[in-house]
N, CA, C and O atoms as a GROMACS GRO file, in nm:
protein
  316
    1MET      N    1   0.647   1.561  -3.060
    1MET     CA    2   0.574   1.438  -3.080
    1MET      C    3   0.512   1.394  -2.948
    1MET      O    4   0.575   1.404  -2.843
    2SER      N    5   0.395   1.349  -2.954
    2SER     CA    6   0.322   1.308  -2.834
    2SER      C    7   0.362   1.167  -2.793
    2SER      O    8   0.395   1.083  -2.876
    3LEU      N    9   0.357   1.142  -2.661
    3LEU     CA   10   0.385   1.008  -2.611
    3LEU      C   11   0.272   0.911  -2.643
    3LEU      O   12   0.291   0.790  -2.639
    4ALA      N   13   0.156   0.964  -2.675
    4ALA     CA   14   0.042   0.878  -2.708
    4ALA      C   15   0.069   0.794  -2.831
    4ALA      O   16   0.010   0.687  -2.847
    5ALA      N   17   0.158   0.841  -2.918
    5ALA     CA   18   0.191   0.765  -3.039
    5ALA      C   19   0.265   0.636  -3.004
    5ALA      O   20   0.257   0.538  -3.078
    6PHE      N   21   0.336   0.636  -2.892
    6PHE     CA   22   0.414   0.519  -2.853
    6PHE      C   23   0.337   0.424  -2.762
    6PHE      O   24   0.373   0.307  -2.752
    7HIS      N   25   0.233   0.471  -2.698
    7HIS     CA   26   0.157   0.391  -2.604
    7HIS      C   27   0.014   0.376  -2.653
    7HIS      O   28  -0.064   0.471  -2.648
    8PRO      N   29  -0.023   0.257  -2.700
    8PRO     CA   30  -0.162   0.238  -2.743
    8PRO      C   31  -0.257   0.252  -2.625
    8PRO      O   32  -0.221   0.224  -2.510
    9GLN      N   33  -0.376   0.295  -2.654
    9GLN     CA   34  -0.476   0.314  -2.550
    9GLN      C   35  -0.528   0.180  -2.501
    9GLN      O   36  -0.571   0.097  -2.580
   10HIS      N   37  -0.523   0.159  -2.370
   10HIS     CA   38  -0.578   0.039  -2.308
   10HIS      C   39  -0.697   0.080  -2.224
   10HIS      O   40  -0.702   0.192  -2.173
   11PRO      N   41  -0.793  -0.009  -2.209
   11PRO     CA   42  -0.907   0.025  -2.122
   11PRO      C   43  -0.857   0.050  -1.980
   11PRO      O   44  -0.772  -0.023  -1.929
   12VAL      N   45  -0.909   0.153  -1.917
   12VAL     CA   46  -0.868   0.193  -1.783
   12VAL      C   47  -0.977   0.156  -1.686
   12VAL      O   48  -1.095   0.183  -1.710
   13SER      N   49  -0.939   0.092  -1.573
   13SER     CA   50  -1.037   0.055  -1.473
   13SER      C   51  -1.084   0.180  -1.398
   13SER      O   52  -1.022   0.286  -1.407
   14LYS      N   53  -1.193   0.167  -1.325
   14LYS     CA   54  -1.247   0.282  -1.251
   14LYS      C   55  -1.149   0.336  -1.148
   14LYS      O   56  -1.133   0.458  -1.141
   15PRO      N   57  -1.082   0.251  -1.067
   15PRO     CA   58  -0.986   0.307  -0.972
   15PRO      C   59  -0.872   0.382  -1.041
   15PRO      O   60  -0.827   0.486  -0.992
   16GLN      N   61  -0.825   0.330  -1.154
   16GLN     CA   62  -0.718   0.399  -1.227
   16GLN      C   63  -0.768   0.532  -1.282
   16GLN      O   64  -0.695   0.631  -1.278
   17ALA      N   65  -0.890   0.533  -1.332
   17ALA     CA   66  -0.946   0.657  -1.386
   17ALA      C   67  -0.962   0.761  -1.275
   17ALA      O   68  -0.935   0.879  -1.297
   18ARG      N   69  -1.006   0.717  -1.157
   18ARG     CA   70  -1.021   0.811  -1.045
   18ARG      C   71  -0.886   0.863  -1.000
   18ARG      O   72  -0.872   0.981  -0.966
   19LEU      N   73  -0.784   0.776  -0.999
   19LEU     CA   74  -0.650   0.818  -0.960
   19LEU      C   75  -0.596   0.919  -1.059
   19LEU      O   76  -0.539   1.021  -1.019
   20ARG      N   77  -0.613   0.893  -1.188
   20ARG     CA   78  -0.567   0.988  -1.290
   20ARG      C   79  -0.638   1.122  -1.276
   20ARG      O   80  -0.575   1.227  -1.289
   21ALA      N   81  -0.768   1.120  -1.249
   21ALA     CA   82  -0.843   1.244  -1.233
   21ALA      C   83  -0.794   1.321  -1.110
   21ALA      O   84  -0.781   1.443  -1.114
   22ALA      N   85  -0.767   1.248  -1.001
   22ALA     CA   86  -0.720   1.314  -0.879
   22ALA      C   87  -0.582   1.376  -0.901
   22ALA      O   88  -0.557   1.488  -0.858
   23ILE      N   89  -0.494   1.303  -0.968
   23ILE     CA   90  -0.360   1.357  -0.995
   23ILE      C   91  -0.371   1.477  -1.089
   23ILE      O   92  -0.299   1.575  -1.072
   24GLY      N   93  -0.459   1.469  -1.186
   24GLY     CA   94  -0.481   1.583  -1.276
   24GLY      C   95  -0.527   1.707  -1.201
   24GLY      O   96  -0.482   1.818  -1.230
   25GLN      N   97  -0.616   1.689  -1.105
   25GLN     CA   98  -0.662   1.803  -1.024
   25GLN      C   99  -0.549   1.860  -0.939
   25GLN      O  100  -0.536   1.981  -0.926
   26LEU      N  101  -0.467   1.772  -0.883
   26LEU     CA  102  -0.353   1.819  -0.804
   26LEU      C  103  -0.256   1.899  -0.890
   26LEU      O  104  -0.204   2.002  -0.846
   27ILE      N  105  -0.231   1.851  -1.012
   27ILE     CA  106  -0.141   1.923  -1.102
   27ILE      C  107  -0.198   2.058  -1.138
   27ILE      O  108  -0.125   2.157  -1.142
   28GLU      N  109  -0.328   2.065  -1.166
   28GLU     CA  110  -0.391   2.194  -1.197
   28GLU      C  111  -0.380   2.292  -1.081
   28GLU      O  112  -0.358   2.411  -1.101
   29ARG      N  113  -0.395   2.240  -0.960
   29ARG     CA  114  -0.397   2.328  -0.843
   29ARG      C  115  -0.257   2.370  -0.797
   29ARG      O  116  -0.235   2.486  -0.762
   30HIS      N  117  -0.161   2.274  -0.799
   30HIS     CA  118  -0.029   2.301  -0.739
   30HIS      C  119   0.085   2.307  -0.840
   30HIS      O  120   0.193   2.355  -0.806
   31GLY      N  121   0.064   2.261  -0.959
   31GLY     CA  122   0.169   2.262  -1.059
   31GLY      C  123   0.235   2.125  -1.071
   31GLY      O  124   0.241   2.047  -0.976
   32ARG      N  125   0.284   2.099  -1.191
   32ARG     CA  126   0.340   1.968  -1.223
   32ARG      C  127   0.461   1.935  -1.137
   32ARG      O  128   0.471   1.824  -1.085
   33TRP      N  129   0.555   2.030  -1.122
   33TRP     CA  130   0.680   1.999  -1.052
   33TRP      C  131   0.658   1.978  -0.903
   33TRP      O  132   0.727   1.895  -0.842
   34ARG      N  133   0.566   2.050  -0.842
   34ARG     CA  134   0.537   2.027  -0.700
   34ARG      C  135   0.476   1.888  -0.677
   34ARG      O  136   0.509   1.821  -0.579
   35VAL      N  137   0.388   1.847  -0.767
   35VAL     CA  138   0.326   1.714  -0.755
   35VAL      C  139   0.432   1.605  -0.775
   35VAL      O  140   0.435   1.507  -0.700
   36ILE      N  141   0.518   1.623  -0.875
   36ILE     CA  142   0.624   1.524  -0.898
   36ILE      C  143   0.717   1.517  -0.779
   36ILE      O  144   0.754   1.407  -0.736
   37ARG      N  145   0.755   1.631  -0.723
   37ARG     CA  146   0.843   1.633  -0.606
   37ARG      C  147   0.777   1.565  -0.487
   37ARG      O  148   0.842   1.490  -0.414
   38ALA      N  149   0.648   1.590  -0.466
   38ALA     CA  150   0.577   1.526  -0.353
   38ALA      C  151   0.570   1.375  -0.370
   38ALA      O  152   0.584   1.301  -0.273
   39ILE      N  153   0.550   1.330  -0.493
   39ILE     CA  154   0.545   1.185  -0.517
   39ILE      C  155   0.682   1.123  -0.493
   39ILE      O  156   0.691   1.017  -0.432
   40LEU      N  157   0.788   1.188  -0.539
   40LEU     CA  158   0.922   1.133  -0.523
   40LEU      C  159   0.969   1.135  -0.378
   40LEU      O  160   1.047   1.049  -0.338
   41LEU      N  161   0.924   1.232  -0.301
   41LEU     CA  162   0.970   1.244  -0.162
   41LEU      C  163   0.878   1.174  -0.063
   41LEU      O  164   0.907   1.171   0.057
   42SER      N  165   0.768   1.118  -0.110
   42SER     CA  166   0.676   1.052  -0.018
   42SER      C  167   0.736   0.919   0.028
   42SER      O  168   0.812   0.857  -0.046
   43PRO      N  169   0.701   0.876   0.149
   43PRO     CA  170   0.752   0.746   0.195
   43PRO      C  171   0.694   0.634   0.110
   43PRO      O  172   0.583   0.642   0.059
   44ASP      N  173   0.772   0.531   0.096
   44ASP     CA  174   0.728   0.417   0.015
   44ASP      C  175   0.624   0.339   0.094
   44ASP      O  176   0.658   0.272   0.192
   45LEU      N  177   0.499   0.346   0.053
   45LEU     CA  178   0.390   0.284   0.127
   45LEU      C  179   0.387   0.133   0.111
   45LEU      O  180   0.319   0.064   0.187
   46ARG      N  181   0.460   0.080   0.014
   46ARG     CA  182   0.462  -0.065  -0.004
   46ARG      C  183   0.550  -0.133   0.100
   46ARG      O  184   0.545  -0.255   0.113
   47ARG      N  185   0.630  -0.057   0.174
   47ARG     CA  186   0.721  -0.116   0.270
   47ARG      C  187   0.658  -0.137   0.406
   47ARG      O  188   0.728  -0.168   0.503
   48ILE      N  189   0.528  -0.122   0.416
   48ILE     CA  190   0.459  -0.143   0.542
   48ILE      C  191   0.471  -0.291   0.580
   48ILE      O  192   0.436  -0.379   0.502
   49GLU      N  193   0.520  -0.314   0.698
   49GLU     CA  194   0.535  -0.453   0.743
   49GLU      C  195   0.400  -0.507   0.789
   49GLU      O  196   0.320  -0.436   0.849
   50ARG      N  197   0.378  -0.632   0.762
   50ARG     CA  198   0.254  -0.696   0.804
   50ARG      C  199   0.269  -0.746   0.947
   50ARG      O  200   0.371  -0.804   0.983
   51LEU      N  201   0.168  -0.722   1.026
   51LEU     CA  202   0.168  -0.766   1.165
   51LEU      C  203   0.108  -0.906   1.172
   51LEU      O  204   0.000  -0.930   1.119
   52ARG      N  205   0.179  -0.995   1.235
   52ARG     CA  206   0.129  -1.132   1.249
   52ARG      C  207   0.064  -1.146   1.386
   52ARG      O  208   0.101  -1.077   1.481
   53ALA      N  209  -0.032  -1.235   1.396
   53ALA     CA  210  -0.103  -1.256   1.522
   53ALA      C  211  -0.007  -1.304   1.630
   53ALA      O  212  -0.027  -1.273   1.748
   54ALA      N  213   0.095  -1.379   1.594
   54ALA     CA  214   0.191  -1.429   1.693
   54ALA      C  215   0.273  -1.316   1.755
   54ALA      O  216   0.329  -1.332   1.863
   55ASP      N  217   0.280  -1.202   1.687
   55ASP     CA  218   0.357  -1.088   1.738
   55ASP      C  219   0.279  -1.002   1.837
   55ASP      O  220   0.337  -0.914   1.900
   56LEU      N  221   0.149  -1.027   1.852
   56LEU     CA  222   0.067  -0.945   1.940
   56LEU      C  223   0.083  -0.988   2.086
   56LEU      O  224   0.112  -1.104   2.115
   57SER      N  225   0.064  -0.893   2.176
   57SER     CA  226   0.066  -0.926   2.318
   57SER      C  227  -0.063  -1.000   2.354
   57SER      O  228  -0.159  -0.999   2.277
   58ALA      N  229  -0.064  -1.063   2.472
   58ALA     CA  230  -0.182  -1.137   2.515
   58ALA      C  231  -0.303  -1.044   2.525
   58ALA      O  232  -0.414  -1.083   2.490
   59HIS      N  233  -0.281  -0.922   2.573
   59HIS     CA  234  -0.390  -0.824   2.585
   59HIS      C  235  -0.450  -0.792   2.448
   59HIS      O  236  -0.572  -0.792   2.433
   60MET      N  237  -0.366  -0.765   2.350
   60MET     CA  238  -0.414  -0.734   2.216
   60MET      C  239  -0.482  -0.855   2.152
   60MET      O  240  -0.582  -0.840   2.081
   61ARG      N  241  -0.429  -0.973   2.177
   61ARG     CA  242  -0.489  -1.095   2.122
   61ARG      C  243  -0.631  -1.113   2.176
   61ARG      O  244  -0.722  -1.150   2.101
   62ARG      N  245  -0.652  -1.088   2.307
   62ARG     CA  246  -0.786  -1.099   2.365
   62ARG      C  247  -0.879  -0.994   2.304
   62ARG      O  248  -0.996  -1.022   2.280
   63ASP      N  249  -0.827  -0.873   2.280
   63ASP     CA  250  -0.909  -0.766   2.225
   63ASP      C  251  -0.963  -0.799   2.086
   63ASP      O  252  -1.073  -0.757   2.051
   64VAL      N  253  -0.888  -0.873   2.009
   64VAL     CA  254  -0.933  -0.906   1.874
   64VAL      C  255  -1.000  -1.042   1.866
   64VAL      O  256  -1.036  -1.088   1.757
   65GLY      N  257  -1.018  -1.107   1.982
   65GLY     CA  258  -1.093  -1.231   1.986
   65GLY      C  259  -1.010  -1.357   1.968
   65GLY      O  260  -1.065  -1.463   1.938
   66LEU      N  261  -0.881  -1.348   1.988
   66LEU     CA  262  -0.796  -1.467   1.980
   66LEU      C  263  -0.766  -1.519   2.120
   66LEU      O  264  -0.795  -1.452   2.219
   67THR      N  265  -0.710  -1.638   2.127
   67THR     CA  266  -0.670  -1.690   2.258
   67THR      C  267  -0.552  -1.608   2.309
   67THR      O  268  -0.472  -1.560   2.230
   68PRO      N  269  -0.542  -1.591   2.441
   68PRO     CA  270  -0.434  -1.507   2.494
   68PRO      C  271  -0.294  -1.557   2.461
   68PRO      O  272  -0.202  -1.477   2.443
   69GLU      N  273  -0.277  -1.686   2.454
   69GLU     CA  274  -0.144  -1.740   2.424
   69GLU      C  275  -0.143  -1.801   2.284
   69GLU      O  276  -0.228  -1.885   2.254
   70PRO      N  277  -0.050  -1.760   2.200
   70PRO     CA  278  -0.045  -1.822   2.067
   70PRO      C  279   0.000  -1.967   2.076
   70PRO      O  280   0.077  -2.003   2.165
   71LYS      N  281  -0.048  -2.047   1.984
   71LYS     CA  282  -0.004  -2.186   1.981
   71LYS      C  283   0.140  -2.189   1.932
   71LYS      O  284   0.172  -2.132   1.828
   72ARG      N  285   0.224  -2.254   2.007
   72ARG     CA  286   0.366  -2.261   1.972
   72ARG      C  287   0.387  -2.374   1.873
   72ARG      O  288   0.340  -2.486   1.894
   73GLN      N  289   0.455  -2.345   1.768
   73GLN     CA  290   0.490  -2.447   1.671
   73GLN      C  291   0.607  -2.528   1.724
   73GLN      O  292   0.706  -2.472   1.770
   74ALA      N  293   0.596  -2.659   1.717
   74ALA     CA  294   0.706  -2.745   1.760
   74ALA      C  295   0.821  -2.730   1.661
   74ALA      O  296   0.802  -2.723   1.540
   75HIS      N  297   0.940  -2.725   1.716
   75HIS     CA  298   1.057  -2.715   1.631
   75HIS      C  299   1.069  -2.843   1.549
   75HIS      O  300   1.054  -2.951   1.605
   76PRO      N  301   1.095  -2.833   1.418
   76PRO     CA  302   1.094  -2.955   1.335
   76PRO      C  303   1.199  -3.058   1.375
   76PRO      O  304   1.179  -3.177   1.348
   77PHE      N  305   1.310  -3.018   1.438
   77PHE     CA  306   1.414  -3.113   1.477
   77PHE      C  307   1.387  -3.179   1.612
   77PHE      O  308   1.449  -3.280   1.647
   78LEU      N  309   1.293  -3.122   1.689
   78LEU     CA  310   1.268  -3.174   1.823
   78LEU      C  311   1.143  -3.262   1.829
   78LEU      O  312   1.098  -3.294   1.939
   79ARG      N  313   1.089  -3.300   1.721
   79ARG     CA  314   0.968  -3.382   1.721
   79ARG      C  315   0.996  -3.524   1.754
   79ARG      O  316   0.905  -3.606   1.758
   0.00000   0.00000   0.00000
């Protein structure tokens, strides 16, 4: 029995369609199990930490057009 019977067809956006096509090409070229293994062993790209401007050095802040010293937030208890 096909899985299509359990999942109704939904409209697919262009990025999703391109991703499906790319994965299909990878499966044709390298085989299903190699592609599955590569996906499972790949690093989790969602865990990328976001860099905040306050974390940059003065040199990097000047390079991106910010003031060299970040504005310090006053501690809420010391106001």
